[in-house]
N, C-alpha and C positions, 0 to 999 in steps of 0.2 A: 536300619539294622542296629545302629548305636542306641536309638531310643528304646527299641525292644529289649536289648541286652541290659540297658540301664534299669528298666522296670523289673526284669528277672532278678538282677542282683539286689535291688532294693528290697524286694519281698524276701529273698534268701536271708539278708541281714535281719529283716523283721522277724522271721521265724526263729532264727538263731537267738536273737535277743529275748524273745518270748520264752524259749526253753531255758536259757541261762537264768533269767529272772525268776522263773518258777523253781528251778533247782536251788538258787540262793535263798529265796524266801522259805522254801520247804525245810531246808537244813538249818537255817538260822533260827526259825521258830520251833525247831525240834518236832516237826510233824512225824507221826509214826510211819506213814507211807507217802513220802514226797513224790513217789512215782505217779500217783493219781493227779497231782497238781501239774506235773510236767506233761503227762499224757494229755490232760485236758487242754493245756496251753497249745500243744502241738496240733491237736485235732481241730480246735476252734480256729486257729490261725490258718492251718493248711487246707481245711475243708472247702471254704469259699474259693480259694485259689485253684484247687483241683477242679471245682465245678466251672469256674470261669475260664480256665486255661490260661491264667496269667494273674497278675496282681489284682485282687478284688477291689472294687470301688469303696470309697469311704462309707462306713456304716454297716457294711456286710458282715464284718467280723463281730461288731457290737451286737447286731441282731442275732447272729448265730449263738453268741455267748448267752444272750438273754433266753433264747429257746432252750439252751442246754441247762441253764439254771432252773427254768420252769419244769422241764422234763425230769430233772434229777429230784426236785422236791416232790413232784407227783409220784415218782417211783418210790421214794423213801417212805412217803405216807402210806402208799399201797402195801409196801413190804411190812411196815409196822402193824397194819391192820391184819394182814394175812398171818403173820407170825403169832400175834397175841390171840387170835381166834383159833388157830390150828396147831399150836406148839406141841400138842400131845400126839399128833398124827403126822410125822415128818413126810411120809410118802404122799399123803393127801395134800399137805402143804406145798410140796414140789409140784404136784399136778395142778393145783390151783394157780400157782405161779406161772406155769406154762400156758394155762388158759388166759391169764392176765396179759402175758406177752403177746398172745394171739389177738386178744381184744384190742390192745393198743395198736397193733399193726392194722387191724380192721378200721379203727378210727382214723389212723394216719392215711389210709387209702381213700378216705372220703373228704378230708379237709383239704385246704389249699396246699399245694406242693411246698411252698415256703414255710408252712407251719407244721408239716408232717414230721419234721425232725424231732420236735419236742415229744410227740406221742411215741414215736419209735424208741426214743431214748428212755422214756419212763417205763416201757415194757421190760427192757433188759436190765435196767437199774434195780428194779425190785428183785429180779432173778439173781443178780450178783449178790445182793445183800442176804437173801435167803440161803444161797449156797455157802457164802462165807461164814455165816454164824452157826452152821450145822453142829460144829464141835462144842460151841458154848452159846446157846441161845440167849443167855442173860445179858450179854454185851450188845444186844441188838440196838437199843437206843443210842448207846455211845458210838457204835460203828456208823450208824446212819448220820449222826451229827458230824462225825469226823469226815465221812465221805463228802457230805455237802460242803463242809468248810474247805476241804482240799480242792474240790472242783471250783468253788467260787474263787479261791486264790489263783488257780490256773487261768480262769476266765479273765480276771482282773489283769493278770500278767499279759495275756494276749491282747487285751484292749489297750493297755499302756504302750505296748510295742507298736500297735497300729497307729496310735496317736503320735508317737515320737517320730516314726518314719513316714511322716506326711502322706497319708493315703490320698489316692486320686479322687477328685470330685467328678461326678457324672454329669454335672450341670452343662458343661460345654458340649458334651456328646448329645445331650437332649436338645440344646439350641440348634446344633447342626442338623439333627434328624428332623426337627420340626420344619426347617426350610426344605430339606430333601423330600419329605412327605408331601409338602405343598406342591412341588413341581410334579411329582409322580401321580398325585390325585388328578391334576389337570390333564396329564397325558393319558390317564385311564379314561377320563371323560372324552377326550379327543378320539380315542380308539372306539369307544362305544357309540358316539355320534356318527362316526364314519362307517360304523357297522362293518368293521374289517374282519380279519381272520379270527375265527372263534378260539383257536388254540392260543393265539397271541393275547387275546383278551383274558382267557383263563390264567395264563402265566402272569399277566399284570395284576389281576385282582388277587390271586392267591399270594403273590409276593407282598402286596400291600396289607393283606390280612396278617401275615407273619410279622411284618415290620410294625404294624399297629400294636400287635400283641407284645412285641419286644419293647416298644415305647412304654407300654403299661408296666412292664417289668422294670424299666429304668425309673419310672415314677416311684415305684416301691423303694428302690435304692435311694432316690433323692429324699424320700419321706423320712427314712431312718438315718440319713446323713446328718441333718441338723434341723432344729425347729424354725430356723429363719427361712426355710423353704416352704412353709405351710401354705402361703398364698399361691406359690407356683404349683404346689401339689394339687390344690383345689382346681386350678385352671387346667392342669394336665388331665385330671380325672374327667372333666367335661370335654376336653379335646379328644380323649379316647372315644367317647360316644359320637362326637362330630365326625371323626375320621371314619368310623364304621358307617355312619349315615351317608357320607360322601361315596363310599364304595357301593353301598346299596343303591343309591340313586343312579349312579353311573351304570351299574349292571342292569337295573330295571330299564334304563333308556335303551340299552342293547336288546333286551328281551322283548320289549314292546314292538320294536321294529321288525322282529321276526314275523309278526302277523299283520302289522300296520306300517308298511314302509313310508307312508305319507305322514307319519306321526311327527317326524323332525322336519321343520320348515327349512327351505334353502338359506334363509337369512342366518339362522343359527348355525347351520353347517359351515357357512363362510366365516362366521365369527370364531369358530373353534379350529379353523384350518391352520392358522398361523403357528409355527413352531415356537416353543419356549425352552430356555436354557437355565434360567435362574429364577429364584423366588421373586425378584423385582419384576421380571418379565411377566410372570403369572399375575402379580398384583395389578400391573397396568392393564392386562388383558381382561381381568375380572371387572375392573372399573368400566371398561368399554361395554362389556356384556350387561352390567347393571343398568347402564344408561339405555341400552337397547331394550331391555325388559320394561323399564319405565315408559319408554316411548311406545312400545308395541302394546303393552297392557297385559294383565294376567290372563285374560281370556284367550289371547292369541299366542301365549307363550306355553310351550309344553310343560306339563306339571312337574316332571322330573327335573327339568332345567331350572325352573323357578325354585324348587326345594333345594337343589344342589347349590345354587348361587347363595341362597340364604344361609345354608350350613357353612359354606365356604367363607362367607363374610364373618360369621361368628368365630370360625377357626382363626382367621386373621386377627380378629380383635383379641382373642385369648392368647394367641401366640406372642403378640407384642407384650402382653402382661407377664407371660412366663419369662421372657428374655430379660425384661427390666426388673421383675419381681417388685413392682410398685404396689401401692395400696389398691385394693379392688374397687373399681368405680361402680356407680349405681347401675350403669348399663351392663357391666360384666356380672354384677350380682343377680340381675334379672335373668341372664343367660344361665348362670350356674344353678339357680333354683327353679328353672323352668320345668324340669322333669324329675320324676322319681326313678332312680335306677334300681331295677330288680336284680337281686343276686341270683347266681346260677344254681341250679339244682343238679346234684351229682347224678350221673347216669352209670356210675361204676359200682353199683351195689354187688353184682355177681363177682366182679373182679376183686372187690374188697373181701368177700366171703372166701374166695380161693386163697387170698393172702393170709386170712385168719387161719385156715387149715394148714397152710404151708408152715407158718411159724409155730403153731401149736403142736403139730405132729413132729416137726424136727426137734423141738425142745423136749417133748416126751421121749423121743428116741434117744436123745442125749442123756436124759435121766436114766433110762433103762440101761444104756451103755455104761454109765458111771456106776450104777448100783450093781450091775452084773459082773463087771470086771474088777471093781474095787480099786481101780487105778487112781493114784493120788492126784493126777492131773486130769482125771475125767471131768472134774468140776470146771477146769479151764476150757476143756473142749465144749462143754455145755454152754458156757458163757459166750464163746465164739459163735456157736450155732445161733444163739439168740441175737447177738450183735449183727451177724451177716443177714439173717432173715428179716430182722426188724428194719434195717437200713436199706436193704436191696428191694424190698417189695414195692415201694412207691415209685421207683425209678422205671424208665421205659424198658430196660433190658436187665432184669434181675440176674439172669445167668452170667452176664459179663461182669456184674458187680461181684458175684460169688467167685468167679475166676480171678478177678483182680485181688480179692482178699487172699485167695489160695496162693497165688504167685507171691504176694507180699509176705505171707507167713513163711513160705519156703525161703525167700531171699533173706528174711530176718534171722534165720537159723545161723548161717555163717557170719553175717554181720554182727548179730548179737553175741555170738561166741567170741569174736575178736574183741569186742568191748568187754565182755564178761571175764575172759581169761587174760587179756593183755592190758587193755587201756585202764579200766576202772581200778583193778588192784594196784596199778602203778601210780594212780592219781588220787586215791582215796584220802591220803594224808594231806593233800593240798586242794583247797576249794577252788583256787585259781586254775589249776591244771584240769580239775574235773569239769569246770565250766567251759574251758577252752575246748576240751575233747567233745563235749556235747554240743557246743556251738558249731564245730566243724560238721558234726552229723546233721544238725538242723540246716546249716547253710547248703550243703550239697543235696540233701533231700528236698529242700525248698526249691531248688532249680528244677529237679526232676518232677516234682509235683506240678509245677506250672506248665510243664510240657505234656502233662496228662499221661505220663509213662505208665504202662500197664503194671500194676503191682506197687507203684511208688507210694501211694497213700497207705496201703496195707502194710508195706514194709516199715514206714515211719512209725505207725502206731504199734505194730507188733514188736519192733526192736526195743522201743522204750518200755513196753510192757514186760519183756522178759529179762532185761538187764537189771541188775540189783540196784535199785534206788530207794531202799528202805532205810529206816533208822532204828537200830544200827545195821550196817551192811554185813551180810554173811555170804560166803562164797561156797556153795555146794553144787558141784557140777551136775550131779544127778537131778537136783531140783530144777536147775536151769534147763537141762535136756527134756525133762518131763514137761515143763511149762511150754517149751518151744514145740514139742511134738503134740501136746494137747491143742495148741492153736491150729496146727496143720490138720489134725484129725477133725476138729470141730468145723473148720472151713470146708473140708472135704465132705463131711456128712451133710452140711447145709446145702452144698451144691448138688448132692445126690437127691435130696428131697425136692429141691427146686426143679431138677430135671425130670423126676418121676411124677410129681404132681403137676400135670400140664395145665397151663392157663388157657382154657377154652372159652374165655369170656369175650374175646375180641368181636366176634360176629354179633353176639347178643347185645354188647354195649353199643356197637354201631347201629343196630336196629332200634335200640332204645333212644339213641340220640335222634335218629330220623323221626321217630314217633313224637319226640318232644318238639321237634320243629313243626310237625303237623299241629300239635296241640297249641303251640304259640301262634300259628297262623289263624287257627279257628278262634283263639281267645281274643284276637283283635276285633272280632265281630261284636261290637258293643256300642251302646249309646251313652253309657255311664261316663261322665266327664272325668272322674277320678281314675278309672281304669284306662281311659285313653291317654292320660298323662304319664302312665307307667312306661318307662323305657326298658324294653327287653333286649335291645340290640347288643349291649356288652355281654350279657349272659349267652345269647344265641351265638355270637361270634366266638366266644370262649369254647362253646361246644363244637363249633365248626373247626376251630383250631385243633381241638382234641381229635376230631375226625380226620383232619389232614395228617396228623402224626400217626394215627392208628392205621390208616389206609393210604400210604404214600403212592401216588400215581393213579389212584382210582378217581379220575376226573369226572366220571358220570355221577358218582355219589356226591361229589362236591357241588356239581351243578344242581342236582336235586335239592340239596340242603340250602344252597344260595337262593334258589327259586322260592323255596318256602319262607326264607327270611325276607325276601323282597315282598312276597304276598302279605306277610305279617305287617311290614312297615307301610305298605300302600293301604291295606284295610284299616290300619290304625288311624290314618289321616283321611280316610274316605268320608264324605258327607252322607252317612247313613240316615235315612228318614227316622224320626223319633216318634214311635208309637208303641202301645202296649203289646200288640200282636208280634212285632219284630223283636221286641225286648224279651218276651217269653221264649221265642224260638232261639234267640241267642243263648239263653241259659241252657236250653236243651242241647244245642250244638256243643257248647263247652263241656257239658256233663258227659256226652258221648266221647269227645276227644280225650277227656281225662280217664275214662274207663279204658280206652284204647291204649293209652300210655302205661297204665298200671296193670293191664291184663297179664296174667302169669303164663298162659298157655297159647299156642298158636291158634287153636280152635276159637278161643275167646277173642283173640286179636282179629281173626278173620271175620267173626260175627259183628264185632263193634265197628270194624272198618267198613263193612258192607252197609251197616246202619248209618254211618257217617256220610257215605256217598249218597244214600237215598235222601237223607235230611238236607244235604246241600242242594240236591235237585229241587226239593220242595221249597227251600229257601230262595232259590233263583226265581221260582214262580211267584213267591210272595213279593219279591223285589219288583217284578213286572207289574203286579197288581197295585202296588203302592207307588208306582212310577218313579223308581229310584233313578238317579242320573247315571251316565256312562262311567263316571269315576268310581261308582260302587259296583255296578253289574259286571264291568270288564274284569277287575281283579278277582271277583268271586268266581266268575266263569273260568278264569285262568287257573285258579286254585283247584276247582273241581276237575278240570282237564288233567292237571298234573297228578292228582291223586288217582284218577282212573288209569292214567298211563303207567304210573310207577307203583301200583298196588302190590305187585309181586315183591319188589325191592323193599317196600315198607313193612311187609308182613313176614316174608320168608327169607330175606337176605341174611 
């Protein structure tokens, strides 16, 4: 408990220091709106802590700061282009800005989650600039430069605070997780060889998929922590592929025994029966298994066992390198450059389009509300609409993000009023008292943010936004109230749009993912050496992880996806006969699978799926004619059987 409390307090001091430093620098250098620097420092520091549910690891705040700088510069450039080309048509200019915000949300829905923040930010940054300069468009370049400068100052303050308050390194966590994964991989193989309870195997492999994905996220944190971890980062990238390979080989061992119980020999069953507790136990046992394989010979060793032990040995080799972070040896270099990792292709195109319409429509409604009412804080409401929709869309539950912002803006009204009416007027003559009062706000909000309290993040940002931190300070209660109410109204309108425009893309995305698994399995049918070296496993398991998050509890869907991944991996390694007839038919199969994945209507999908099944039957006949070995005919037959059995799920699910 003491350790947890210590981390909570350390981050609270870190956030308070970042806010105070931004306030001091902003007023010392006579910035026109120091509020932007303070707000940026608070958001950059608190955002990763809210996402992590505690103090973020080293590098997380720096990475978020860089994304914010990139997003701000993109947004400022877009705003300048929009204003200079449409200055004579203000309404059209606002409309184009709304479309730009929607476009950025669309892009952010397709890129990696960790990079989506920059695109979401660039969308509403342009909108803020266009709205702010409506009264005097000639000051646009000056305002854009000032805004970029203030944001950069805020980011630098957050990064300095992070460095001063000794951020946690994730390296020790990675070292521990590598050992734990080692033990659990061995236990999964024990379960699969014993051919035990199917539900227990499902639970074990899905847990390992999640933990391997989490380890890849840790690798990203380590990569941005320091350049001295570059060697460890390269090894961890290869370990991610090896971990997924171990899962695949273990599950294939289980799957083969469903139809061929004699596949696993009694000798190897006995070797895997001994229980293990630590990584050292696993290491000793794998040495025994390697000696048994060398004694038995590859022909008498089950193929999945041989492949699993090879991947496990490479895992052990790279794990030692990660822990020591020593120079990469020639043997390790060969492992690291053995395969070309293929990047994942997004299956969320329909989801991204819905996010585009949500952001665009909500921003247009905000414009209409502002123009129709003439309310001075209608612009503030419009900005909040853009902020909420841009940042919420990429997250798994946009509705809860909108509710969090709404609660935060409501809580900011009394909290901001206390600071506006009592604290700041009493401290504005003393920089020391002003810094102390804002430090207390940052300290207590820092503790609440780490607890992921509903509304805490929104309350922090909204409170700083509505209290007067301009230069010079002016205190007009009507302006304060308008600004606070504008935030609340904007969050409410954004939440209404999110609720009314339903995201019906879940089933379509799930079907697209399954079709991509089919396409990957078929694409493994090739004799091209370059294509056979392509490693699709990280991309396929990333899609499987998305499937796990989208359909929690749907174990049948996971089993189907895993079966197709296993088929891809086995066919990729299968000794397919090399001749022109089979090579030409491989191209035909891949072409049909690509058409199936890209088909826009259910009728087309059904037609291409039926064509693929017929071609697989013809292909099996060709394999018999060319006397292909069992290592080829068996996985092809299994793939055809799976596609026949689950064609309804693959076409109409």
